[in-house]
C-alpha positions in Angstrom: 79.1 63.0 88.7 76.5 63.6 86.1 76.4 67.0 84.2 73.1 66.9 82.4 73.3 63.9 80.3 77.0 63.9 80.5 79.4 62.5 82.9 82.8 64.0 84.1 84.7 61.2 82.2 82.7 62.1 79.1 84.0 65.7 79.2 87.7 64.7 80.3 88.3 61.6 77.9 88.4 63.9 74.6 90.9 66.2 76.6 93.0 63.2 77.6 93.1 62.0 74.1 94.3 65.3 72.5 97.0 65.3 75.2 97.9 61.7 73.9 97.3 60.2 77.4 95.8 56.8 77.7 93.0 57.9 79.7 91.9 60.2 82.6 94.4 60.1 85.3 93.2 59.1 88.7 95.8 61.1 90.4 97.7 64.2 89.2 101.2 65.0 90.4 102.5 68.5 90.5 105.1 69.0 87.7 108.7 70.2 88.5 109.0 73.4 86.7 112.4 74.0 85.2 111.9 77.7 84.5 110.8 80.9 86.2 108.8 83.8 84.7 110.8 86.8 84.2 109.1 89.8 85.8 109.5 93.6 85.0 110.7 94.1 88.5 113.4 91.4 88.6 116.9 92.9 89.4 115.5 96.3 90.4 117.0 98.1 93.4 114.5 99.3 96.0 115.1 103.0 94.9 114.1 101.8 91.3 110.9 100.1 92.6 109.9 103.3 94.4 110.3 105.1 91.1 108.5 102.6 89.2 105.6 102.7 91.8 105.4 106.4 91.4 105.6 106.2 87.5 102.8 103.3 87.3 100.6 105.3 89.6 100.9 108.4 87.4 99.9 106.3 84.6 96.4 105.6 86.3 95.9 109.2 87.1 97.3 109.3 90.7 99.1 112.5 91.6 102.1 111.5 93.5 104.2 113.6 96.1 107.6 112.3 97.3 108.5 113.7 100.6 110.6 113.4 103.8 108.7 112.3 107.0 109.1 115.9 108.5 107.2 117.3 105.3 104.0 115.2 105.8 101.8 117.6 107.5 102.6 120.5 105.3 102.2 118.4 102.2 98.9 117.1 103.1 97.6 120.5 104.4 98.7 122.0 101.1 96.5 119.5 99.2 93.3 119.9 101.5 94.0 123.6 102.0 93.2 124.3 98.2 89.7 123.4 99.0 87.5 121.2 96.6 89.5 120.2 93.5 87.0 121.7 91.0 86.2 125.0 92.4 88.4 125.8 95.5 85.4 125.9 97.8 85.5 125.1 101.6 85.8 121.4 102.2 85.6 118.9 104.8 88.2 116.0 105.8 87.8 112.6 107.3 91.1 111.1 108.5 92.2 107.8 109.9 93.2 107.8 113.6 96.8 107.0 113.3 99.7 107.7 115.8 101.9 108.5 112.8 99.6 111.3 111.8 99.4 112.7 115.3 103.2 112.5 115.6 103.5 114.5 112.4 101.1 117.2 113.7 98.8 116.5 110.8 95.5 117.0 112.7 96.5 120.4 114.1 97.8 121.5 110.9 94.7 120.6 108.9 92.4 122.3 111.5 94.3 125.5 110.8 93.6 125.7 107.0 91.2 128.3 106.3 89.3 126.3 103.6 88.9 123.2 105.8 85.5 123.7 107.8 85.4 120.3 109.3 87.9 117.7 110.4 86.6 114.1 111.4 89.2 111.7 112.9 87.8 108.1 112.6 86.5 106.9 116.1 85.2 103.5 116.1 82.7 104.4 118.8 80.9 106.9 116.8 79.8 104.2 114.5 77.6 105.4 111.7 78.4 108.9 112.4 81.9 108.3 110.9 80.2 107.0 107.6 77.9 110.0 107.5 80.8 112.3 107.7 82.8 110.3 105.0 79.9 110.4 102.7 79.9 114.2 102.4 83.7 114.8 102.9 86.0 116.3 100.2 89.1 114.4 101.4 89.6 111.1 103.0 93.2 110.5 104.3 94.5 107.1 105.1 98.0 105.5 105.8 98.5 102.5 103.6 100.4 99.4 104.8 102.2 98.8 101.6 102.6 99.5 97.9 103.1 97.5 94.8 105.6 98.7 92.3 104.5 96.7 89.4 101.0 98.3 89.2 101.1 101.4 91.3 98.7 99.8 93.7 98.3 100.5 97.6 97.3 98.0 100.1 94.8 99.6 102.5 93.2 97.2 105.2 90.3 98.2 107.2 90.6 98.6 111.1 88.8 100.0 114.1 91.0 103.3 113.5 90.6 103.3 109.6 87.2 102.3 108.4 86.8 101.4 104.7 84.6 104.5 104.1 87.6 106.8 104.4 89.1 105.6 101.1 85.8 104.9 99.3 83.2 107.6 99.9 85.0 110.9 99.8 85.7 112.8 96.4 89.4 112.7 97.0 91.5 109.8 98.6 94.9 110.9 99.9 96.9 107.8 100.7 100.3 108.0 102.6 102.8 105.2 101.9 106.1 104.5 103.5 108.6 104.1 100.7 110.1 101.2 102.8 106.8 99.1 102.4 106.8 99.2 98.6 107.2 95.6 97.1 107.8 94.4 93.7 104.6 92.6 93.0 101.3 91.2 94.5 103.1 88.0 95.3 105.5 89.5 97.9 102.5 91.3 99.5 100.5 88.1 99.8 103.6 86.1 101.2 104.1 88.8 103.8 100.4 88.6 104.8 100.7 84.8 105.0 104.0 84.9 107.0 102.6 87.1 109.7 99.8 84.5 110.4 97.4 87.1 111.8 93.6 87.3 111.7 92.7 89.1 108.6 90.6 92.2 108.8 87.1 92.3 107.4 88.5 93.9 104.1 91.8 94.6 102.4 91.6 97.0 99.6 94.0 97.0 96.7 93.6 100.6 95.2 95.0 101.5 91.8 93.9 105.0 91.1 90.7 106.7 91.0 87.3 104.6 90.6 86.8 104.0 87.0 84.9 102.0 84.4 85.0 101.6 80.7 82.2 99.0 80.3 80.0 101.2 78.2 81.3 101.6 74.8 84.7 101.6 76.3 84.5 105.1 77.4 86.3 105.7 80.5 84.2 107.1 83.4 85.9 108.0 86.7 84.4 108.3 90.1 81.6 105.8 89.5 81.7 103.8 92.6 84.6 105.5 94.7 86.8 108.6 94.8 87.3 110.6 91.5 90.9 111.7 92.4 93.6 109.8 94.3 96.9 111.4 95.7 99.8 109.2 96.9 102.0 110.8 99.4 105.2 108.7 99.5 107.3 109.2 102.7 111.0 108.4 101.7 
């Protein structure tokens, strides 16, 4: 394998020499590790993991609400019922089509809010109309499949009932998370996905707070390529 005027052996031989090897090994065996990395989440109870999740989310400017299941509709209605975050003007909402939302009476409660002038429930058959509504919506509401305590991250797959536009296009993203689904780290999330052996969706978003960048002179700018505000509603 030639790399310009160099071969792969030309690149690897000096490395092997520094490692005091006789030459480049033809086969590499996986070493047996005798240690395990210590993680911040080790030894924590599930209640402590939920506390960590909420605390880490707050660090990245996520507003968190911790509620019981019967308070879901009232909590979200209180958020969207305040209108747009900056000026309290009338707003529109796009929401995932989820039986848990329907069971909680969320849709009817939102429509009863005076400052909500339009509610769109994601319908795959509407196609581009869903995206058009999400593009001008103030609030997008989803039900995340899991949370990661270590980083305050939510796991948000796309589906026919919850398009990616809901969490990406509106000014504010409201994500509902069952406390029971919160895992210590990304590792446990990936292990769960692998264990299910199901066909993956077209996209799984791992969302940690509002869209932000600090590439230009290390100045943090939020809302560059996604929601400017994020709320987590943790159902305990």
